[in-house]
Structures are given as structure tokens and as C-alpha cells.
C-alpha positions in Angstrom: 4.8 5.7 10.4 6.0 6.8 7.0 8.2 4.0 7.1 5.6 1.5 6.9 3.6 3.5 3.9 7.1 3.4 2.0 6.8 -0.6 2.6 3.4 -0.6 1.3 4.2 1.6 -1.8 7.2 -0.7 -2.3 5.5 -3.9 -2.0 2.8 -2.6 -4.2 5.0 -1.4 -7.0 7.1 -4.5 -6.9 3.8 -6.8 -7.2 2.5 -4.6 -10.0 5.4 -4.8 -11.9 6.0 -8.8 -11.3 2.5 -8.8 -12.5 3.3 -7.0 -15.9 0.5 -4.4 -15.2 1.0 -0.5 -16.0 -0.2 1.8 -13.2 -3.1 2.5 -15.5 -4.0 -1.4 -15.8 -3.6 -1.8 -12.1 -6.2 1.2 -11.7 -8.6 -0.1 -14.2 -8.8 -3.7 -12.5 -8.6 -2.5 -8.6 -11.7 0.0 -9.6 -9.3 3.2 -8.0 -8.4 5.8 -9.8 -4.8 6.2 -11.6 -4.2 9.0 -9.3 -4.7 6.6 -6.3 -2.2 4.4 -7.8 0.3 7.0 -8.1 0.1 8.2 -5.0 0.3 4.6 -3.4 3.3 4.1 -4.9 4.6 7.3 -4.1 4.4 6.6 -0.4 1.6 9.2 0.3 1.0 9.6 3.7 -2.9 9.7 3.9 -5.0 7.2 1.8 -7.9 5.4 2.2 -7.5 2.2 3.7 -10.5 0.7 1.6 -9.0 1.8 -1.6 -5.7 0.3 -0.6 -7.6 -3.3 0.0 -8.8 -2.8 -3.5 -5.4 -2.9 -4.8 -3.9 -5.4 -2.6 -6.7 -7.6 -3.3 -5.8 -8.3 -6.8 -2.5 -9.8 -5.3 -4.5 -12.0 -2.9 -3.4 -9.7 0.3 -5.2 -7.2 2.6 -4.2 -4.9 5.2 -4.1 -6.2 8.8 -2.7 -5.2 11.9 0.8 -5.9 13.1 1.8 -6.1 16.6 4.9 -3.5 17.5 6.9 -3.1 20.7 4.8 -0.5 22.7 7.6 0.8 24.9 9.8 1.4 21.7 7.2 3.4 20.2 6.8 5.7 23.4 10.2 5.6 24.4 9.8 3.9 27.8 13.2 1.9 27.0 
């Protein structure tokens, strides 16, 4: 699961830089705290999905369900 969070953190950081935003600017525009943006970009394990979506919404994106191979996850290969 940490790998998925890292993907989100890398994605948000990349999008922020592409849009030439500082962390404080991103926090202000998304309506979240600066600490939240820092936690998000550092891959914190526990984050509120609604706040993640507030950030992603600035880039025209949202969290969603992704299908995975269940047998690989539970070890039934």
C-alpha cells in the first residue's frame, strides 16, 4: 500500500511543480493546510481522501478505484 501512496505523492509534487506552485500556494488554492500538502508529498500513510481530492481537483483529477489481481494480493498464485 505504501507504494500507491508514494505514487500519489510523486504525482502531486510533479503536478505542483509543472504548474509552478509552491507548497504554500497549493495549500491556499486547494483550501488545505500547508502541513497537509507536506504530508501528502512525503507519502504519509494516513491522509483524508476528501482533502487529497481537494488537492487533485486543482489538476482536474480525483481519486478512484483501480482493479488489482486479487490472487496476487492474497497469495493464491
